[in-house]
C-alpha positions as CSV (number, residue, x, y, z in Angstrom):
1,X,0.0,0.0,0.0
2,X,1.4,3.4,-1.0
3,X,0.6,6.9,0.4
4,X,-0.8,8.8,-2.5
5,X,-2.0,12.4,-2.6
6,X,-4.4,13.7,-5.3
7,X,-4.2,17.4,-5.9
8,X,-7.5,18.7,-7.1
9,X,-11.0,17.6,-6.1
10,X,-13.0,18.1,-9.3
11,X,-14.3,15.1,-11.3
12,X,-10.8,14.2,-12.4
13,X,-9.3,14.2,-8.9
14,X,-12.2,12.6,-7.1
15,X,-12.3,9.8,-9.8
16,X,-8.6,9.3,-9.4
17,X,-8.9,9.1,-5.6
18,X,-11.8,6.6,-5.9
19,X,-9.8,4.2,-8.1
20,X,-6.7,4.6,-6.0
21,X,-8.6,3.7,-2.9
22,X,-10.2,0.8,-4.6
23,X,-6.7,-0.4,-5.5
24,X,-5.8,-0.4,-1.7
25,X,-3.7,2.8,-1.5
26,X,-3.7,5.3,1.4
27,X,-5.2,8.3,-0.3
28,X,-5.3,12.0,0.6
29,X,-7.5,14.3,-1.5
30,X,-6.4,17.9,-1.5
31,X,-8.1,21.1,-2.8
32,X,-7.8,24.8,-2.2
33,X,-11.6,25.1,-2.2
34,X,-13.7,24.3,0.9
35,X,-15.4,21.3,-0.7
36,X,-15.1,19.0,-3.7
37,X,-16.5,19.9,-7.1
38,X,-16.3,23.7,-6.9
39,X,-14.2,24.3,-10.0
40,X,-15.2,23.5,-13.6
41,X,-17.3,20.6,-12.2
42,X,-19.7,23.0,-10.5
43,X,-21.4,24.4,-13.6
44,X,-20.5,22.3,-16.5
45,X,-22.9,21.1,-19.2
46,X,-23.6,17.8,-17.3
47,X,-23.5,15.8,-20.5
48,X,-21.6,12.5,-20.6
49,X,-20.8,12.5,-24.2
50,X,-19.6,9.0,-24.9
51,X,-20.0,9.3,-28.7
52,X,-19.0,13.0,-29.0
53,X,-15.3,13.3,-28.3
54,X,-14.4,15.5,-31.2
55,X,-11.2,17.4,-30.8
56,X,-11.6,21.2,-31.0
57,X,-8.7,21.6,-33.4
58,X,-10.4,20.6,-36.7
59,X,-10.6,21.5,-40.4
60,X,-14.0,23.1,-39.7
61,X,-12.6,25.3,-37.0
62,X,-9.6,26.3,-39.1
63,X,-12.0,27.4,-41.8
64,X,-13.9,29.5,-39.3
65,X,-10.8,30.8,-37.5
66,X,-10.6,34.2,-39.3
67,X,-14.2,35.1,-38.2
68,X,-13.3,34.0,-34.6
69,X,-10.1,36.0,-34.6
70,X,-12.0,39.1,-35.7
71,X,-14.6,38.7,-33.0
72,X,-17.5,37.8,-35.4
73,X,-18.5,34.6,-33.6
74,X,-20.3,35.2,-30.3
75,X,-19.6,31.7,-29.1
76,X,-15.8,31.9,-29.3
77,X,-13.4,34.7,-28.2
78,X,-9.6,34.9,-28.2
79,X,-7.7,37.2,-26.0
80,X,-4.4,37.7,-27.8
81,X,-1.4,37.5,-25.5
82,X,2.2,38.4,-26.0
83,X,3.2,35.3,-24.0
84,X,5.5,32.5,-25.1
85,X,3.3,29.7,-23.7
86,X,0.2,31.2,-25.4
87,X,1.9,31.5,-28.7
88,X,3.3,28.0,-28.5
89,X,-0.1,26.6,-27.6
90,X,-1.7,28.4,-30.5
91,X,0.9,27.1,-33.0
92,X,0.4,23.5,-31.7
93,X,-3.3,23.9,-31.9
94,X,-3.1,25.0,-35.6
95,X,-0.8,22.0,-36.3
96,X,-3.6,19.7,-35.2
97,X,-6.3,21.1,-37.4
98,X,-5.6,18.9,-40.6
99,X,-8.1,16.1,-41.0
100,X,-5.8,13.2,-40.3
101,X,-4.6,14.7,-37.0
102,X,-8.1,15.8,-36.0
103,X,-9.5,12.3,-36.6
104,X,-6.6,10.5,-34.9
105,X,-7.1,12.8,-31.8
106,X,-10.8,12.3,-31.9
107,X,-10.5,8.5,-32.0
108,X,-8.2,8.5,-29.0
109,X,-10.6,10.7,-27.1
110,X,-13.5,8.3,-28.0
111,X,-11.5,5.3,-26.8
112,X,-10.9,7.1,-23.5
113,X,-14.6,8.0,-23.2
114,X,-15.5,4.3,-23.7
115,X,-13.1,3.3,-20.9
116,X,-14.8,6.0,-18.8
117,X,-18.2,4.5,-19.5
118,X,-17.0,1.1,-18.5
119,X,-15.6,2.4,-15.2
120,X,-18.8,4.3,-14.5
121,X,-20.9,1.1,-14.9
122,X,-18.7,-0.6,-12.2
123,X,-18.9,2.5,-9.9
124,X,-22.7,2.5,-10.2
125,X,-22.9,-1.2,-9.1
126,X,-20.4,-0.7,-6.3
127,X,-21.8,2.5,-4.7
128,X,-25.2,4.0,-3.8
129,X,-24.4,7.6,-4.6
130,X,-27.0,9.8,-6.2
131,X,-26.0,12.5,-8.7
132,X,-29.0,12.7,-11.1
133,X,-27.5,10.2,-13.5
134,X,-29.6,8.9,-16.3
135,X,-29.1,7.7,-19.9
136,X,-31.0,10.6,-21.5
137,X,-29.8,10.4,-25.1
138,X,-28.6,13.5,-27.0
139,X,-29.6,15.4,-30.1
140,X,-27.2,17.6,-32.0
141,X,-29.3,20.3,-33.8
142,X,-28.0,21.7,-37.1
143,X,-29.3,25.0,-38.3
144,X,-28.8,24.7,-42.0
145,X,-28.6,22.0,-44.7
146,X,-24.9,22.5,-45.4
147,X,-23.8,21.8,-41.8
148,X,-26.3,19.0,-41.5
149,X,-25.0,17.4,-44.7
150,X,-21.4,17.7,-43.3
151,X,-22.5,15.7,-40.3
152,X,-23.3,12.7,-42.4
153,X,-19.7,11.7,-42.8
154,X,-19.0,12.1,-39.1
155,X,-22.0,9.9,-38.2
156,X,-20.8,7.2,-40.7
157,X,-17.3,7.2,-39.2
158,X,-18.6,6.9,-35.6
159,X,-21.1,4.2,-36.5
160,X,-18.2,2.3,-38.1
161,X,-16.4,2.5,-34.6
162,X,-19.5,0.9,-33.0
163,X,-21.4,3.9,-31.8
164,X,-25.1,4.3,-32.6
165,X,-26.0,7.6,-34.2
166,X,-28.8,8.4,-36.5
167,X,-29.6,11.3,-38.8
168,X,-33.1,12.8,-38.2
169,X,-35.3,15.4,-39.8
170,X,-36.8,18.0,-37.6
171,X,-40.1,16.2,-37.5
172,X,-38.3,13.0,-36.5
173,X,-36.3,14.9,-33.8
174,X,-39.6,16.2,-32.4
175,X,-40.9,12.7,-32.2
176,X,-37.9,11.8,-30.1
177,X,-38.1,15.0,-28.0
178,X,-41.6,16.6,-28.2
179,X,-40.3,19.8,-26.4
180,X,-38.5,20.7,-29.6
181,X,-41.8,21.8,-31.1
182,X,-41.3,25.0,-29.0
183,X,-37.6,25.4,-30.0
184,X,-37.2,28.8,-31.7
185,X,-33.9,28.0,-33.4
186,X,-33.5,26.8,-36.9
187,X,-33.3,23.0,-37.2
188,X,-32.5,21.6,-40.7
189,X,-31.8,18.2,-39.1
190,X,-30.4,16.5,-36.1
191,X,-28.0,13.7,-35.1
192,X,-29.5,11.4,-32.4
193,X,-27.2,9.5,-30.0
194,X,-29.5,7.4,-27.8
195,X,-26.6,6.1,-25.5
196,X,-25.3,9.4,-24.3
197,X,-26.0,10.2,-20.6
198,X,-25.9,13.0,-18.2
199,X,-25.4,13.6,-14.5
200,X,-24.5,16.3,-12.0
201,X,-20.7,16.5,-11.9
202,X,-20.5,18.5,-8.7
203,X,-23.0,16.2,-7.0
204,X,-20.9,13.3,-8.1
205,X,-17.8,14.9,-6.5
206,X,-19.6,15.6,-3.2
207,X,-21.4,12.2,-3.0
208,X,-18.4,10.1,-3.9
209,X,-16.1,11.9,-1.6
210,X,-18.5,11.5,1.3
211,X,-19.0,7.8,0.4
212,X,-15.2,7.3,0.5
213,X,-14.8,9.2,3.8
214,X,-17.6,7.2,5.4
215,X,-15.7,4.0,4.6
216,X,-12.3,5.3,5.7
217,X,-11.0,5.1,2.2
218,X,-9.7,8.6,1.8
219,X,-8.5,11.5,4.0
220,X,-9.2,15.1,2.8
221,X,-7.4,18.4,3.1
222,X,-9.8,21.1,1.8
223,X,-9.0,24.8,1.9
224,X,-5.3,23.9,1.5
225,X,-3.1,24.9,-1.4
226,X,0.0,22.9,-2.4
227,X,2.9,25.4,-2.8
228,X,5.7,23.0,-3.9
229,X,7.0,19.5,-3.9
230,X,9.6,18.0,-1.5
231,X,11.9,16.2,-3.8
232,X,15.5,15.6,-5.0
233,X,14.4,14.1,-8.2
234,X,12.2,11.7,-6.3
235,X,8.9,12.9,-4.7
236,X,8.8,12.5,-0.9
237,X,6.3,15.1,0.2
238,X,4.1,18.1,-0.4
239,X,4.6,21.6,1.0
240,X,1.7,23.9,1.9
241,X,1.2,27.6,2.5
242,X,-0.3,27.1,6.0
243,X,0.4,23.6,7.3
244,X,3.1,21.1,7.8
245,X,4.5,19.0,5.0
246,X,2.6,15.9,4.0
247,X,4.8,12.8,3.4
248,X,3.8,10.8,0.4
249,X,5.1,8.1,-1.9
250,X,3.4,9.5,-5.0
251,X,1.1,12.4,-6.0
252,X,-1.3,13.0,-8.9
253,X,-1.8,16.5,-10.0
254,X,-5.5,16.9,-11.2
255,X,-5.8,20.6,-10.5
256,X,-7.0,21.7,-13.9
257,X,-5.9,25.2,-14.9
258,X,-4.5,25.8,-11.4
259,X,-1.7,23.4,-12.4
260,X,0.2,26.5,-13.7
261,X,1.1,27.5,-10.1
262,X,3.3,24.4,-10.0
263,X,4.7,24.8,-13.5
264,X,8.3,25.2,-12.4
265,X,8.2,21.5,-11.4
266,X,5.8,20.5,-14.2
267,X,6.9,21.9,-17.6
268,X,4.5,19.5,-19.3
269,X,1.7,21.8,-18.0
270,X,2.8,24.5,-20.5
271,X,0.6,22.6,-23.0
272,X,-2.5,23.4,-20.9
273,X,-4.5,26.7,-21.4
274,X,-7.7,27.7,-19.8
275,X,-10.8,27.9,-22.0
276,X,-13.4,29.8,-20.1
277,X,-17.1,28.7,-20.3
278,X,-20.3,29.9,-18.8
279,X,-23.6,28.4,-17.7
280,X,-27.0,29.3,-16.4
281,X,-29.2,27.0,-14.3
282,X,-32.9,27.6,-13.9
283,X,-35.8,25.5,-12.3
284,X,-36.9,22.6,-14.5
285,X,-40.5,22.9,-15.7
286,X,-42.7,20.7,-17.9
287,X,-41.6,22.7,-20.9
288,X,-37.9,21.6,-20.5
289,X,-36.6,19.0,-22.9
290,X,-35.7,15.7,-21.3
291,X,-33.1,14.7,-23.8
292,X,-29.8,16.5,-23.8
293,X,-29.5,19.1,-26.7
294,X,-26.6,20.7,-28.4
295,X,-27.2,23.6,-30.7
296,X,-24.3,23.3,-33.1
297,X,-24.6,26.8,-34.6
298,X,-24.8,28.6,-31.2
299,X,-22.5,26.2,-29.4
300,X,-25.1,25.8,-26.6
301,X,-25.6,22.6,-24.6
302,X,-28.8,22.0,-22.7
303,X,-29.4,19.4,-20.0
304,X,-32.2,18.6,-17.5
305,X,-30.5,17.7,-14.2
306,X,-33.0,16.5,-11.7
307,X,-35.2,19.5,-10.9
308,X,-32.9,21.9,-12.7
309,X,-32.4,22.9,-16.3
310,X,-29.0,24.2,-17.5
311,X,-27.5,25.8,-20.6
312,X,-23.8,25.9,-20.9
313,X,-21.6,27.4,-23.7
314,X,-19.0,29.8,-24.9
315,X,-15.3,29.1,-25.3
316,X,-13.0,32.0,-24.4
317,X,-9.3,31.5,-24.8
318,X,-7.8,33.9,-22.4
319,X,-5.2,34.5,-19.7
320,X,-5.4,32.3,-16.6
321,X,-7.6,33.8,-13.8
322,X,-9.4,36.3,-16.0
323,X,-12.6,35.7,-14.0
324,X,-16.3,36.1,-14.7
325,X,-17.3,38.6,-17.4
326,X,-20.9,39.8,-17.1
327,X,-21.0,40.7,-20.7
328,X,-20.1,37.2,-21.8
329,X,-22.7,35.8,-19.5
330,X,-25.3,38.1,-21.1
331,X,-24.2,36.7,-24.5
332,X,-25.0,33.2,-23.2
333,X,-28.3,34.1,-21.7
334,X,-29.4,36.0,-24.9
335,X,-28.6,33.1,-27.1
336,X,-30.4,30.6,-24.8
337,X,-33.4,32.9,-24.5
338,X,-33.6,33.2,-28.3
339,X,-34.3,29.5,-28.7
340,X,-36.1,28.6,-25.4
341,X,-37.6,31.9,-24.2
342,X,-40.1,30.3,-21.9
343,X,-37.3,28.7,-19.9
344,X,-34.6,31.3,-19.9
345,X,-36.5,34.7,-20.2
346,X,-39.3,33.9,-17.8
347,X,-37.6,31.7,-15.2
348,X,-35.8,32.6,-12.0
349,X,-32.0,32.1,-12.1
350,X,-30.7,29.5,-9.7
351,X,-27.1,29.8,-10.6
352,X,-24.8,31.9,-12.8
353,X,-21.5,30.2,-13.3
354,X,-18.2,30.6,-15.1
355,X,-15.1,28.5,-15.0
356,X,-11.9,27.6,-16.7
357,X,-11.7,24.3,-18.6
358,X,-8.0,23.2,-19.0
359,X,-7.3,22.2,-22.5
360,X,-4.3,21.0,-24.6
361,X,-3.8,21.8,-28.3
362,X,-4.9,18.3,-29.2
363,X,-7.9,18.2,-26.8
364,X,-6.4,15.0,-25.4
365,X,-5.6,15.2,-21.7
366,X,-2.1,14.8,-20.3
367,X,-2.1,11.5,-18.4
368,X,1.6,10.8,-17.7
369,X,4.4,10.4,-15.2
370,X,6.4,13.6,-14.7
371,X,9.7,13.4,-16.7
372,X,11.4,15.4,-13.9
373,X,10.2,14.1,-10.6
374,X,9.8,10.3,-10.0
375,X,6.5,9.6,-8.2
376,X,4.7,12.6,-9.6
377,X,1.9,12.1,-12.1
378,X,-0.3,14.4,-14.2
379,X,-4.0,13.9,-15.0
380,X,-5.1,17.2,-16.5
381,X,-6.0,19.1,-19.7
382,X,-9.4,17.5,-20.4
383,X,-11.0,20.7,-21.7
384,X,-14.8,20.6,-22.2
385,X,-14.8,16.8,-21.8
386,X,-13.6,16.4,-18.2
387,X,-16.9,14.9,-16.9
388,X,-17.0,12.5,-19.8
389,X,-13.4,11.4,-19.5
390,X,-12.9,11.5,-15.8
391,X,-13.1,7.8,-14.8
392,X,-11.3,6.5,-17.9
393,X,-8.5,9.0,-17.2
394,X,-8.4,8.0,-13.5
395,X,-8.0,4.3,-14.5
396,X,-5.1,5.1,-16.8
397,X,-3.2,7.3,-14.3
398,X,-3.7,4.7,-11.5
399,X,-2.4,2.0,-13.8
400,X,0.7,4.2,-14.4
401,X,1.7,4.3,-10.7
402,X,4.8,2.4,-9.7
403,X,5.3,0.8,-13.1
């Protein structure tokens, strides 16, 4: 049995702690926040997109990049920075936009998502935690015939990999989700994925952490920030700003964009940049769709989570720690209200949220042993797919330990 610290208590860190504890290790879960799930997990889109792991760097995005760079796409925004890491990240991102690289990256992400789905099935049998999980299915809505026609080849490729996806007309999509009859956005067609699921990521973090604590499987240090590592090429402990050192045999850094505070010891983290997103959560009513929706044109994701209904969207490539921008939130709410006015114009707001999603140029997370400190591991950079990839990533990083 090894003493292992997990730095970061979002879905990536909590999943890693769970699989470490299941493997018999002595686990300490650490986060600067006061409880688990308070970062990107708190307000994400809630969608478990097993069949939608498409890398962001793609031929389609490259074609659209001039419009994004000039600020003509409300869903994307780039804050240009005279910063070496930002420029290197951007060049690597562009290098991954050709079709072959995009498809290779996407296939690797899909394999990791499938591993995650397998691990979740085991977790659901082993635990009794509740996090509004259900296999809801998902509809990707396309606004025009050209974009819908382009989706045909993607569906064919994914079906060939064993996923079930179907092309639907608007009428057929409304048969699957009757609430779409009130959808004010254009729908030239839809892609239906019946196997995709959803769940409350923050609830997952809280419930699973409590489940592990109750069984003595994990110790927690919340409200504590790791300042550096105790090491001479081999990790022996963690230093904190306001407590004694913690002696460990290994540590997994799953701290998302906060990983940059440790970058002097983790140069691999230079490939991670924050992509800021926003969400709005309102009470769920009988008018809310039950199936998860993604409006491809507006880059909006909708999900019914228990008694709540959420829209999430926007992708702002900006400097770390830029914070909540009320104008960008207004952009999100305006877009959501345009297509589902009864839900987002006329409902009380339960939660406004904004957070940084840590992303690599390939959209593939970094799951690796540190090249510089033996016993230190990285599990970060999942971008907008952290919830989908959490348990698969945890399985892979746990399998790396002590090899």
